[in-house]
TIMI-307904 format. One line per field, with one value per atom (N, C-alpha, C, CB): atom name; x, y, z; residue number from 0; residue in three letters. Coordinates in steps of 0.2 Angstrom, whole numbers, plus 5000, padded with zeros to 4 digits. Glycine has a CB too. Layout:
a: c(CA ...);
east: c(X ...);
north: c(Y ...);
up: c(Z ...);
k: c(NUM ...);
r: c(ala ...);
***
This chain:
a: c(N CA C CB N CA C CB N CA C CB N CA C CB N CA C CB N CA C CB N CA C CB N CA C CB N CA C CB N CA C CB N CA C CB N CA C CB N CA C CB N CA C CB N CA C CB N CA C CB N CA C CB N CA C CB N CA C CB N CA C CB N CA C CB N CA C CB N CA C CB N CA C CB N CA C CB N CA C CB N CA C CB N CA C CB N CA C CB N CA C CB N CA C CB N CA C CB N CA C CB N CA C CB N CA C CB N CA C CB N CA C CB N CA C CB N CA C CB N CA C CB N CA C CB N CA C CB N CA C CB N CA C CB N CA C CB N CA C CB N CA C CB N CA C CB N CA C CB N CA C CB N CA C CB N CA C CB N CA C CB N CA C CB N CA C CB N CA C CB N CA C CB N CA C CB N CA C CB N CA C CB N CA C CB N CA C CB N CA C CB N CA C CB);
east: c(5323 5327 5327 5334 5327 5327 5321 5328 5315 5308 5308 5303 5310 5310 5314 5313 5320 5325 5322 5331 5319 5316 5310 5313 5306 5300 5302 5296 5308 5311 5314 5316 5317 5321 5319 5327 5322 5320 5325 5319 5330 5335 5335 5341 5338 5337 5341 5340 5339 5342 5344 5337 5351 5355 5356 5361 5359 5362 5367 5357 5372 5377 5376 5384 5377 5377 5382 5370 5383 5387 5383 5392 5386 5382 5379 5386 5382 5378 5384 5376 5382 5387 5393 5383 5391 5396 5393 5398 5397 5394 5388 5399 5387 5381 5374 5382 5376 5370 5371 5370 5371 5371 5363 5375 5362 5355 5354 5353 5359 5359 5353 5366 5350 5344 5338 5343 5337 5331 5333 5330 5338 5339 5339 5345 5340 5340 5332 5344 5329 5322 5318 5319 5320 5317 5319 5320 5325 5327 5323 5336 5323 5319 5312 5319 5308 5302 5301 5300 5306 5306 5308 5312 5311 5311 5318 5306 5322 5330 5330 5334 5332 5334 5339 5335 5345 5350 5354 5354 5357 5360 5367 5356 5371 5378 5379 5382 5382 5383 5391 5378 5393 5400 5400 5404 5404 5405 5408 5408 5408 5411 5406 5418 5407 5403 5407 5402 5404 5407 5413 5403 5411 5417 5423 5415 5423 5428 5432 5426 5428 5431 5433 5437 5439 5442 5447 5446 5447 5450 5448 5454 5451 5448 5445 5442 5441 5439 5432 5440 5431 5424 5421 5423 5414 5409 5405 5403 5409 5405 5399 5408 5397 5391 5386 5392 5387 5382 5380 5386 5385 5383 5379 5391 5380 5376 5369 5378);
north: c(5506 5508 5500 5510 5496 5490 5488 5485 5489 5490 5495 5491 5500 5505 5504 5512 5501 5498 5493 5495 5488 5482 5484 5476 5489 5491 5496 5495 5498 5503 5499 5510 5493 5491 5483 5491 5481 5475 5469 5477 5471 5466 5465 5469 5459 5457 5462 5450 5463 5468 5464 5475 5465 5461 5466 5457 5463 5467 5464 5468 5467 5464 5467 5466 5463 5465 5462 5464 5465 5462 5458 5466 5454 5451 5456 5446 5461 5467 5472 5463 5477 5482 5479 5487 5476 5473 5465 5478 5462 5456 5457 5453 5462 5463 5465 5469 5466 5469 5465 5477 5459 5455 5455 5448 5457 5458 5455 5465 5451 5448 5444 5443 5441 5437 5442 5433 5446 5451 5455 5456 5458 5461 5458 5463 5451 5447 5446 5440 5445 5444 5450 5441 5456 5463 5463 5470 5462 5463 5458 5461 5452 5447 5450 5440 5452 5454 5461 5455 5464 5471 5468 5476 5463 5460 5460 5465 5459 5457 5450 5457 5449 5443 5439 5444 5441 5438 5442 5436 5439 5442 5439 5443 5444 5442 5443 5446 5439 5441 5440 5435 5446 5446 5444 5451 5439 5435 5439 5429 5445 5448 5455 5450 5457 5463 5469 5463 5475 5481 5482 5486 5481 5482 5478 5480 5472 5469 5471 5462 5474 5476 5470 5480 5470 5464 5460 5467 5461 5457 5452 5461 5447 5442 5437 5444 5432 5426 5427 5419 5426 5426 5420 5424 5421 5417 5413 5422 5407 5404 5401 5399 5399 5396 5401 5395 5407 5413 5414 5419 5413 5414 5408 5414 5403 5397 5398 5391);
up: c(5312 5306 5302 5309 5304 5301 5297 5305 5300 5297 5290 5302 5292 5287 5281 5289 5282 5277 5273 5279 5277 5274 5270 5280 5272 5267 5261 5272 5262 5256 5250 5259 5251 5247 5245 5250 5239 5236 5238 5229 5242 5244 5251 5242 5253 5260 5263 5261 5270 5275 5281 5277 5282 5287 5293 5284 5299 5304 5307 5310 5310 5314 5321 5311 5327 5333 5338 5335 5344 5348 5353 5351 5358 5363 5368 5367 5368 5372 5374 5379 5378 5380 5384 5383 5389 5394 5397 5401 5400 5404 5408 5409 5411 5414 5410 5418 5404 5400 5393 5400 5393 5387 5384 5388 5379 5376 5370 5375 5367 5359 5358 5358 5362 5361 5360 5368 5365 5364 5358 5370 5357 5350 5344 5349 5345 5338 5336 5339 5342 5341 5338 5347 5341 5338 5331 5342 5330 5322 5318 5322 5320 5316 5315 5318 5320 5319 5315 5326 5315 5310 5303 5313 5301 5295 5292 5290 5297 5296 5292 5303 5287 5283 5287 5276 5289 5292 5298 5287 5302 5307 5308 5314 5310 5311 5319 5306 5323 5330 5332 5335 5334 5336 5342 5335 5343 5350 5356 5349 5356 5361 5363 5360 5369 5370 5368 5377 5368 5367 5371 5368 5378 5382 5380 5390 5378 5375 5369 5375 5366 5359 5355 5359 5353 5349 5353 5343 5361 5364 5367 5367 5371 5375 5369 5382 5373 5369 5367 5373 5361 5358 5363 5350 5363 5367 5362 5371 5359 5354 5356 5351 5362 5365 5363 5373 5365 5365 5357 5368 5353 5346 5344 5341 5346 5344 5347 5346);
k: c(0 0 0 0 1 1 1 1 2 2 2 2 3 3 3 3 4 4 4 4 5 5 5 5 6 6 6 6 7 7 7 7 8 8 8 8 9 9 9 9 10 10 10 10 11 11 11 11 12 12 12 12 13 13 13 13 14 14 14 14 15 15 15 15 16 16 16 16 17 17 17 17 18 18 18 18 19 19 19 19 20 20 20 20 21 21 21 21 22 22 22 22 23 23 23 23 24 24 24 24 25 25 25 25 26 26 26 26 27 27 27 27 28 28 28 28 29 29 29 29 30 30 30 30 31 31 31 31 32 32 32 32 33 33 33 33 34 34 34 34 35 35 35 35 36 36 36 36 37 37 37 37 38 38 38 38 39 39 39 39 40 40 40 40 41 41 41 41 42 42 42 42 43 43 43 43 44 44 44 44 45 45 45 45 46 46 46 46 47 47 47 47 48 48 48 48 49 49 49 49 50 50 50 50 51 51 51 51 52 52 52 52 53 53 53 53 54 54 54 54 55 55 55 55 56 56 56 56 57 57 57 57 58 58 58 58 59 59 59 59 60 60 60 60 61 61 61 61 62 62 62 62 63 63 63 63);
r: c(cys cys cys cys ile ile ile ile ala ala ala ala ala ala ala ala met met met met ala ala ala ala asp asp asp asp ala ala ala ala val val val val asp asp asp asp val val val val pro pro pro pro val val val val thr thr thr thr ala ala ala ala lys lys lys lys ile ile ile ile arg arg arg arg leu leu leu leu gly gly gly gly trp trp trp trp asp asp asp asp asp asp asp asp asp asp asp asp ser ser ser ser arg arg arg arg asn asn asn asn ala ala ala ala val val val val thr thr thr thr val val val val ser ser ser ser arg arg arg arg ala ala ala ala leu leu leu leu ala ala ala ala ala ala ala ala ala ala ala ala gly gly gly gly ala ala ala ala ala ala ala ala ala ala ala ala leu leu leu leu thr thr thr thr val val val val his his his his gly gly gly gly arg arg arg arg thr thr thr thr arg arg arg arg glu glu glu glu gln gln gln gln gly gly gly gly tyr tyr tyr tyr ser ser ser ser gly gly gly gly gln gln gln gln ala ala ala ala asp asp asp asp trp trp trp trp arg arg arg arg ala ala ala ala ile ile ile ile ala ala ala ala);
***
């Protein structure tokens, strides 16, 4: 999807992801690398998992 958008437009394509679905499936690094390889110009990482939603503490070290 990112590659198709990046090829179709003349503006930077960005993405926002979470750290993963839950604590047992954190995949932000893998997804980040795939997005970069597909042509994403920038990435925003939400410092929580999908399971956390907007509750609990953000994992600032994981974002770094």
